[in-house]
C-alpha positions, -999 to +999 in steps of 0.1 A: +564+358+066+554+373+034+568+355+006+558+368-033+566+343-055+566+359-098+576+336-128+571+342-165+538+325-172+543+298-192+540+262-175+578+248-179+585+282-157+553+276-137+555+240-127+591+238-108+584+270-086+553+253-072+568+230-049+588+255-031+554+282-028+536+251-013+564+246+014+567+285+019+526+279+030+530+246+048+556+266+071+535+292+082+548+320+053+521+337+035+525+331+001+511+354-028+522+344-064+521+370-092+529+366-132+507+364-164+471+353-166+486+313-177+497+313-144+463+316-120+450+280-131+476+256-123+490+278-088+448+285-076+445+245-085+474+244-059+456+263-034+480+292-033+470+327-039+475+346-074+473+384-085+479+392-119+510+407-130+515+418-169+496+397-197+501+362-213+529+351-226+514+352-261+512+384-258+552+385-246+555+365-284+534+389-297+553+419-291+590+408-301+568+397-333+559+435-341+596+442-339+612+416-364+599+412-402+602+380-398+593+354-374+622+353-344+650+338-343+642+323-377+672+302-391+694+304-355+715+278-346+709+262-318+742+275-296+722+310-308+689+309-289+695+318-259+714+350-270+690+355-294+660+356-271+667+358-234+679+394-239+651+402-263+617+383-254+627+378-219+643+407-209+630+438-230+602+422-232+591+411-208+604+430-178+585+460-194+554+440-194+557+432-161+577+460-137+547+483-133+519+451-123+546+432-104+556+465-083+523+474-073+514+441-062+547+442-038+542+479-027+503+463-012+520+425-002+551+446+014+577+409+006+604+397+026+612+376-001+608+377-035+614+344-053+617+343-094+629+320-122+657+329-137+643+340-170+618+372-144+640+394-145+616+420-132+623+401-101+658+412-090+647+448-099+614+445-078+631+427-047+661+457-045+632+482-050+609+465-024+641+457-001+632+423+004+652+394-006+658+383-039+658+346-042+661+331-078+652+295-082+669+278-112+642+260-138+673+242-150+709+245-155+726+282-150+721+302-183+759+310-191+767+341-179+773+355-218+736+356-219+735+370-189+756+401-193+741+406-228+707+405-211+722+434-184+727+454-212+696+447-224+674+457-189+698+487-179+672+514-193+645+499-171+670+498-140+680+532-149+644+547-152+638+536-117+669+552-101+693+516-101+723+505-117+714+473-137+740+444-111+760+418-132+738+391-146+707+416-145+708+409-108+694+373-113+725+361-089+730+391-069+707+374-038+701+341-028+704+308-054+680+279-049+694+252-086+671+224-088+697+210-111+716+175-104+756+194-093+770+163-119+749+179-149+757+220-142+797+224-132+785+259-121+765+254-093+801+244-075+813+277-084+786+298-075+786+310-034+764+298-017+738+284-037+714+259-029+705+229-042+667+212-038+651+182-056+636+190-087+611+169-084+588+148-060+604+108-049+597+081-074+568+060-057+555+030-068+527+023-097+498+007-074+484+004-107+484+008-140+476+047-157+438+040-169+427+040-202+459+025-214+455-012-238+454-044-224+490-058-226+512-034-231+533-040-201+537-070-217+572-055-235+594-026-226+575+003-225+591+038-238+577+072-230+572+098-255+568+134-247+577+173-265+564+187-233+541+216-236+558+241-260+569+225-293+541+200-301+545+199-333+529+168-350+548+160-378+577+153-353+560+130-333+549+112-369+583+108-374+595+097-337+566+071-336+570+058-369+608+049-361+596+038-327+573+015-344+602-004-360+615-011-322+606-040-298+587-023-273+556-008-268+552+029-270+533+057-249+531+090-266+516+123-248+512+146-273+497+178-256+466+193-250+465+215-279+468+188-299+441+154-311+457+120-312+432+117-345+457+146-365+487+124-364+470+102-385+475+060-384+499+058-358+522+021-357+508-010-341+527-007-309+522+032-302+492+043-278+489+078-283+468+102-257+471+142-252+482+140-215+490+110-189+504+124-155+546+112-157+544+097-126+520+072-138+538+062-162+575+065-154+576+040-126+567+014-157+590+026-185+621+015-198+632+042-209+618+077-227+624+096-258+617+129-254+625+171-258+646+176-232+631+201-210+644+207-176+615+196-164+609+161-183+648+155-182+647+155-143+620+134-140+631+111-166+663+107-142+647+108-109+632+071-123+667+064-134+660+056-169+681+065-202+665+080-229+669+094-261+671+132-263+654+151-298+655+184-290+630+213-302+639+249-290+649+268-264+674+256-231+667+222-245+699+215-267+720+229-236+702+202-216+705+175-241+736+178-248+745+178-208+725+146-210+749+131-237+780+143-220+767+124-189+763+092-204+724+093-193+711+096-232+720+097-271+716+132-280+697+139-316+696+176-326+673+184-350+689+182-380+701+144-372+668+130-364+658+103-390+635+071-387+671+054-382+687+070-363+656+076-336+655+037-339+689+030-334+694+058-306+666+042-288+679+005-293+714+021-276+700+033-246+678+002-241+704-023-251+735-005-232+743-010-194+767+023-198+738+049-204+716+022-175+744+029-151+742+067-156+710+070-152+708+052-119+736+075-109+719+107-113+689+097-098+704+087-067+718+124-071+691+133-077+670+118-044+700+127-019+688+166-028+676+187+000+635+181-008+615+217-009+605+217+027+640+215+040+649+245+013+620+267+025+625+263+064+666+271+058+655+303+037+628+314+062+648+309+093+673+332+075+656+363+069+642+361+104+673+360+123 
C-alpha cells in the first residue's frame, strides 16, 4: 500500500498530520510526504521519506504580496480573514505553485491514498487525476462551507486546465474525511456523512521530572503557560501579556518562538520565565492554566491536559477556534481590540478560580481521550482500500 501525504509547508499544517503518517508507516504502508521545503526537516526527523513539491510558504506569501499594493489582508475584520486568504493565498497561489511538482510525484509513486490537510487544495485534484482515494485530514474545525465555495471558484480554472470540473467545496470533502476536532466543538462533524474522528494529540502522561533549565521553586505556585504558537510571535504582544500576568499570583512560563530572542523583551516580571521553546508535553502536565493564541494544535494539547485557558487569537483560524472554546466554557476569549493589561489579568484569574471553566476543560479532555488513535484510523483506512 502506498500513501502520499501532502500539506501546506507550515508548522501548523505539518505537525498535525505526522501521527497518522507514522501510523501508516508502522502498519506496513509505504509513505511518501511531498510539500514545500519547510516541511522537510520535521518530516525526515520522524523517519519518513520526503520529496519537495512547490516552494516554501514564504514564497507563497510573497506571490500574494506581489499582487497587492499593501499588506495582504490589512484591515480585515476577524470574520473576513478566512474569506480573504483561503481563496487567494491557499487556493489560487498555493495550488498553482504545488500542482506540477505534486503531479510528478504522484505519477512516480502511484499512491492508493492521497492524504492532505484542508488548505492544500492541490490534494483533491491530484487524487482525482491519479485515481487514488482522497483523504482530507483536518487540522482544526471544519472550514465554513461558504468559504470553501469561494475557494472552489478560485481554483476552478486550475481544475478545468486538467480537464475536470471542480467539485463542491473545491473537492476537499469529496473523499474520506478524518477530523481531529472534538465533536462537541464542531457541529459540522455530525453533518458530514462518513467523517471519522481521530485523537488530535498523544494522551497526557505524568511528567516524571520538571523540564530542565527552569528556575528552582517555579512549581511552588500555580504555573500558567503562555504561548502564541509558531507564526504570530509578536514581541509587543508577549510584553503586554507578561506585564498583565505579573499581577496574578502565579508563575509564568512563556515560550516565544525560535525566531525571537528572549532578551528582546527587555525586563520581564519577576514571576515569569521566558524561553524560545519547551516541548508542551513537558510543561502542560504541571500547569494550572494557559494563555494562548487559539491555534488548533495548541488548543487541543491544552484541552487534552484538561486545562482552562485564556484565548487571545492573533490571526487565521484563531478567531473561530477561540470563539468555540469560549462557547464551550473552557476558555475566556479576548479579541485583539480587547487585549489590555486589566482584561488579561481578570480573565486569567477567572479561569483559575471558576470551577465552570475547569469542568468544561475536563469534559473536553475526556472527549479527546475517547477519540480513536492514529493507529486505529490508519488500520481502518488501509483495510478499506484493500477491500
